[in-house]
C-alpha positions in Angstrom: -0.1 0.0 0.1 1.4 3.8 -0.7 1.1 6.0 1.7 1.7 9.7 2.3 2.7 10.5 5.9 6.2 9.6 7.0 5.5 7.2 10.2 4.1 4.5 7.7 6.7 5.3 5.2 9.8 5.1 7.5 8.8 1.8 9.4 6.5 0.4 6.5 3.1 -0.9 7.0 1.7 -0.6 10.1 1.8 -4.2 10.8 4.9 -4.4 10.7 5.7 -1.3 12.9 6.2 -3.5 16.2 8.6 -5.4 14.4 10.3 -2.9 12.5 10.9 -0.4 14.8 14.8 0.1 16.5 14.7 1.0 20.0 15.8 3.1 22.9 16.5 2.5 27.0 19.1 3.1 28.4 20.5 4.9 31.7 21.9 8.1 30.4 23.6 9.2 33.4 25.3 12.9 34.2 25.7 15.4 31.1 29.1 17.4 31.8 29.0 20.5 33.2 27.5 23.2 30.4 29.6 24.7 28.5 29.3 26.9 25.1 28.1 24.5 22.0 26.0 21.4 21.9 26.8 18.5 24.1 26.4 15.1 22.6 25.4 12.2 25.5 25.1 8.5 23.6 23.4 6.0 26.2 24.8 2.4 26.6 23.0 0.0 25.3 23.0 -3.9 26.2 25.2 -6.4 23.8 21.8 -7.8 22.7 19.5 -4.9 22.5 18.5 -2.2 20.2 17.4 1.7 22.4 15.8 4.8 21.0 14.3 7.8 21.7 11.2 9.3 19.4 9.5 11.9 22.0 10.9 14.4 24.2 9.2 17.3 26.6 10.1 19.4 29.1 8.1 21.0 31.7 11.0 22.9 32.9 15.0 23.4 32.8 15.2 20.2 35.5 12.4 18.3 34.2 12.4 16.4 31.1 10.9 13.6 29.8 12.1 11.6 26.8 10.3 8.7 25.5 10.7 5.6 23.5 11.1 1.5 23.0 13.6 -1.2 24.0 14.2 -3.6 21.4 15.7 -7.5 22.8 17.3 -9.6 19.7 14.9 -12.1 21.4 11.5 -11.4 23.0 9.0 -8.7 23.1 9.8 -4.7 22.2 9.0 -2.5 25.7 8.4 0.8 26.6 11.3 3.3 27.7 10.9 6.8 29.5 13.5 9.0 30.5 14.4 11.8 32.5 16.0 14.6 33.3 16.2 16.2 36.8 18.7 18.9 36.1 21.8 16.7 36.8 21.3 13.1 35.3 19.1 11.6 33.0 17.9 7.9 34.6 15.2 5.5 33.6 12.0 4.9 34.7 10.2 2.1 35.2 6.9 1.9 32.8 4.3 -0.3 32.9 3.5 -2.9 29.4 0.7 -5.3 28.4 1.5 -8.7 29.6 2.5 -10.2 26.0 3.4 -9.1 23.0 5.4 -5.6 21.6 5.1 -2.1 23.0 6.4 1.3 22.4 6.1 5.6 22.5 6.6 7.6 20.2 5.9 11.0 22.0 6.0 12.8 25.4 4.0 16.0 27.1 5.3 16.9 30.4 3.5 19.4 32.2 4.5 19.1 35.7 6.4 17.0 37.9 3.4 15.4 38.7 1.5 15.3 34.9 3.0 14.2 32.4 1.2 11.7 29.2 3.0 9.5 26.5 1.4 7.9 23.6 2.0 4.9 21.3 1.4 1.5 20.4 1.1 -2.4 21.8 0.2 -5.2 19.8 -0.1 -8.8 21.4 0.5 -11.8 19.8 -1.5 -12.5 16.4 -3.9 -9.6 17.6 -3.9 -6.0 16.4 -2.1 -2.5 17.4 -4.0 -0.9 20.0 -3.2 2.6 21.2 -1.1 2.8 24.2 -1.5 6.1 26.7 0.8 6.1 29.8 0.5 8.8 32.5 2.7 10.3 35.1 1.1 10.9 38.6 3.9 12.2 40.7 4.7 8.6 41.3 4.5 5.8 39.2 3.8 5.6 35.1 0.1 4.2 34.7 -2.0 3.0 31.6 -5.2 5.0 30.9 -7.1 3.2 28.9 -7.4 4.3 25.6 -10.2 4.4 22.2 -9.4 2.9 19.1 -11.1 3.2 16.0 -12.5 0.0 14.7 -11.0 -3.8 14.9 -7.9 -2.7 13.2 -4.7 -1.3 14.0 -4.3 1.9 15.7 -1.7 3.4 16.4 -0.4 7.3 18.5 2.2 8.8 17.2 2.2 12.8 19.0 0.6 14.3 21.9 -0.1 18.0 23.4 -1.1 19.4 26.0 -3.5 22.5 26.0 -3.9 22.3 29.6 -3.9 19.6 32.4 -7.7 18.9 31.2 -7.3 19.4 27.6 -4.8 16.9 25.9 -4.7 15.9 22.6 -3.1 12.7 20.8 -2.5 12.2 16.9 -1.9 8.8 14.8 -3.8 6.9 12.5 -6.1 3.7 12.0 -6.9 0.7 9.4 -10.2 1.9 8.1 -10.5 -1.7 6.5 -9.0 -1.2 3.4 -6.8 2.2 4.0 -5.4 4.1 6.8 -7.3 7.3 7.9 -5.9 9.9 10.7 -7.0 9.3 14.3 -7.5 12.0 16.6 -8.2 11.6 20.4 -8.4 13.8 23.2 -8.7 14.1 26.9 -11.0 16.0 28.8 -9.6 15.5 32.4 -11.9 12.3 33.2 -11.7 10.0 30.0 -10.1 9.5 26.7 -12.6 9.6 23.3 -12.3 9.1 19.8 -12.9 12.7 17.8 -14.5 13.4 14.8 -12.6 14.9 11.9 -14.1 16.4 8.2 -14.6 13.5 5.6 -11.2 13.5 3.8 -11.3 11.9 1.0 -8.8 10.0 -1.0 -6.6 6.8 -1.0 -5.6 7.3 2.5 -4.5 9.4 5.4 -2.3 9.9 8.6 -1.4 12.3 11.1 2.3 12.5 12.1 1.9 15.4 14.8 0.2 18.0 16.8 0.7 21.2 18.9 -1.9 23.3 21.6 -1.4 26.6 21.2 -4.0 27.4 23.7 -7.7 25.6 24.3 -9.7 25.2 21.7 -6.8 26.4 19.1 -4.8 22.9 18.1 -2.7 22.0 14.8 -2.4 18.3 13.5 -0.4 17.8 10.3 0.6 14.8 8.7 0.3 13.2 5.1 -2.7 12.5 2.7 -2.3 9.9 -0.4 -4.3 10.7 -3.5 -6.1 7.2 -5.6 -4.0 8.9 -8.4 -0.9 11.1 -8.6 1.3 11.8 -5.5 0.7 12.1 -2.0 -0.2 15.5 -0.6 0.7 17.3 2.6 -2.2 17.4 5.6 -3.1 20.1 7.7 -5.6 20.0 10.5 -6.8 22.6 13.0 -9.6 23.4 15.7 -11.0 26.6 15.8 -13.1 26.5 18.8 -15.2 23.4 18.7 -14.6 22.1 15.3 -11.8 20.3 13.1 -11.2 21.6 9.5 -8.5 20.7 7.1 -6.6 23.7 6.2 -5.0 23.8 1.6 -1.2 23.8 2.3 0.1 25.2 -0.5 -0.3 23.6 -3.7 3.7 23.7 -5.3 4.3 21.3 -2.7 3.7 17.5 -4.2 5.1 13.9 -3.0 5.6 15.6 0.6 5.0 14.5 3.9 4.4 17.1 7.1 6.1 15.9 9.9 6.2 18.3 12.7 4.4 21.6 13.8 4.5 24.0 16.3 1.5 26.9 17.0 1.3 30.0 18.8 -1.6 32.5 19.0 -4.7 31.9 17.7 -3.6 31.6 14.1 -0.2 30.8 13.6 2.0 28.2 13.3 5.7 26.2 11.8 5.6 23.2 10.4 8.5 21.2 8.7 8.6 18.1 6.5 10.3 16.6 3.2 9.2 16.2 -0.7 10.0 12.2 -0.5 11.6 11.7 -4.3 14.2 8.8 -5.9 16.9 11.3 -5.6 16.6 11.6 -1.9 14.1 13.2 0.4 14.2 17.2 0.3 13.2 19.5 3.5 11.1 22.3 4.0 9.9 24.3 6.6 6.1 26.4 6.3 5.0 29.3 7.9 1.6 30.2 8.4 0.0 33.4 9.7 -3.5 33.0 9.5 -4.1 34.6 6.0 -0.9 33.0 3.9 1.6 30.6 3.7 5.5 31.1 3.2 7.3 28.5 2.0 10.9 28.0 3.7 13.6 26.0 1.8 16.2 24.1 3.8 19.7 24.0 2.4 21.0 21.3 0.6 24.2 21.9 -0.6 26.0 19.3 1.5 24.0 16.6 1.9 22.0 14.0 -0.5 19.4 14.1 1.0 17.6 16.2 4.5 15.0 15.1 6.6 13.1 16.9 9.0 11.0 15.1 11.7 9.8 17.7 14.9 10.1 21.4 15.5 9.9 23.4 18.2 8.9 27.4 18.9 11.1 29.0 21.6 9.2 32.0 20.6 6.7 32.7 17.7 9.6 33.9 15.5 12.7 31.6 17.1 12.4 27.9 15.9 14.3 24.7 16.2 13.9 22.4 13.9 15.8 18.7 14.1 16.2 15.5 11.5 19.0 13.5 9.7 21.0 14.3 6.4 22.7 11.8 4.2 26.1 12.2 2.5 26.3 9.5 0.8 28.1 7.5 3.9 26.4 8.3 6.7 23.7 9.8 8.5 24.1 12.8 11.2 22.6 14.6 13.0 20.9 18.1 12.0 19.6 21.4 13.7 18.2 23.7 12.0 17.3 27.6 13.8 14.7 29.6 12.5 14.8 33.2 13.1 11.7 34.9 11.8 11.7 33.7 8.0 15.6 32.8 7.8 17.1 29.2 8.5 20.0 28.5 9.5 21.6 25.1 9.6 23.6 24.8 13.2 27.0 23.3 14.1 26.2 19.8 15.8 29.5 18.1 16.5 30.1 14.9 14.1 29.6 11.4 15.6 32.4 9.7 13.7 31.6 6.2 13.3 27.8 6.5 13.9 24.7 6.4 11.7 22.6 9.3 14.1 19.4 10.5 13.1 17.2 13.1 15.6 13.8 12.6 15.8 12.4 15.2 18.3 13.6 18.5 20.3 12.0 20.7 22.9 12.7 23.2 25.7 11.1 25.3 28.1 10.9 29.6 28.1 14.2 30.0 30.2 16.6 26.8 29.2 18.2 25.7 26.0 16.7 23.0 23.2 17.1 19.5 23.6 17.0 16.5 20.9 17.0 13.3 21.1 17.5 10.0 18.5 19.4 7.4 17.9 22.9 6.3 17.0 24.4 2.8 15.4 27.6 1.9 14.6 27.5 -0.3 11.4 26.1 -3.4 12.0 25.9 -2.9 15.9 22.4 -2.2 18.1 20.7 0.9 18.5 21.8 3.8 21.5 20.1 6.2 23.0 21.2 10.0 20.9 20.7 13.2 23.3 22.0 16.5 22.0 22.1 19.4 24.5 22.4 23.2 23.9 24.4 25.1 26.2 25.0 28.8 24.9 23.3 31.2 25.3 23.6 33.3 22.3 22.5 29.9 20.4 18.6 30.4 21.3 19.3 35.0 20.2 
């Protein structure tokens, strides 16, 4: 099946996701004293296990969560959660369903006693089911979450407008194609939310962000019955979701990350898929018009941007990877108003490395997470910390 959104394109059909994913675990330890530039931390993976981080969220400079999956060579994949307390990263125990594979894609931290993580679990021989965990200040616990139909369901991203207004997005198997999935927490329970009819040959969502209660953006991709895939942009205004037309010039494109502010502003990152390599781009919406911002490709054959975070409405950070023909390198882009610049990141010699998520808080530097692997070896968690105030300007 041909799909138009990155999670499925990257990992194959959903029925294979739990088997294909590389994973994340690790007791990462302390980061060195903060000095100018980016600091790189590669976690320790077991000889027979791969570990990977897919999501990160900062409630404060001393309270950062990162989530993903730990996949042993033998046995079931399990959820992985790491926490930064201002001095050290440590692995926090998480519950997993009794059998099958489980992993987490994203996390939203609101306070030291309130955080949400979302992903997917699969019992052996069964359909994939949504997985939602909640941190109550003492432990992580599984929270009952709905599914759209009996087919595969997965949650890819989560965002919080308030402690009683949480949004999670992903996709589900509607019988013949995959369709977008949006779920909402109202303080009492999670429910599946009705979306506008999108038509076409399938669609799915990769990212969500909440600017305020009643102001939410979600992005991904849609596959036409004929012709190239198209970017998918959905926006909640008040009580109703609607589809927002993306620039018509974007063909074979998927949107991977979004960060929103105010009533109608948003930054979005994505990539155009082609046989010659992926071509990353940025979009900026001001409520009336789109601005397309190209990403410099002069030193890479292929560039992907997977996530974006706003330090302010006119200052954003985006992360992903670039491929030079031999190695995948971590990529960090900094956007100021309508200009992007590539930030110097230390070369991790001998490793293929990718970044999947980025975060920060109002008074802290960005954190970015992903994975790194030597040729033929296991995946290790990868964490980057920016340690210079001038980087945020």
